[in-house]
C-alpha angles and dihedrals in degrees: 000000000000118000110251093218090053091049092049089050091052091049090049091052093050094048092045091052093051092042090057093046099034123131091169095245116147096241092056091049091047090051089054091048091050092052091050090049090050088058100042103022090239140025112257121210094245090053090049089054093049091048093050091050095048095043091045095235131125115269089234089064091057094047092045091053091050090052091045095054111059092201091063115084133194092194128053120245114250092232128035113206120192121185121199112234098178118137097266094046090048090051089054097048109281092141091056091047090049093048090048091051091048092049095044093048094036092228140105128236112288094030138101124232117255091248090055093237101115140033115191125211138158132222126202095229135351092194094237096106097153090066099044133188092057129181138165127215112193088346092303110130122233121187135199091019118184131189090261091048093052091052090052093047091052091049092047094048091045090057091054095068 
């Protein structure tokens, strides 16, 4: 798992960057929110408060923007799914696996399902090319994944609410 101190340092750097270059326009604030979400997987309330303070905006502006942009989440997804899209995985069907995951979950890469169960991301290469297509769900590795296998994994993880 990621070290909390390291994550806090990354968040601090992102907020500091945007605080120094902030002109308080919504797109800049949304960019900052997206970067924070990329690090944590969601945007916690305490981070929203820190961000509002450092960017010198009202906290309600931050929460309103999060509600306005469906891709931004205040709560983490229960399951984090990462699909390898490196060249060897693509050659063995990663794009089909990814499309099946998107269709089954009804989301696009970088988003969280409406029920909050899954977030979906891609990674350029997981460095396990012999066992392509590779994915991780909650950092657990799965090898030789097919479109049928991804559907089953989604069903199985959805049952374990």
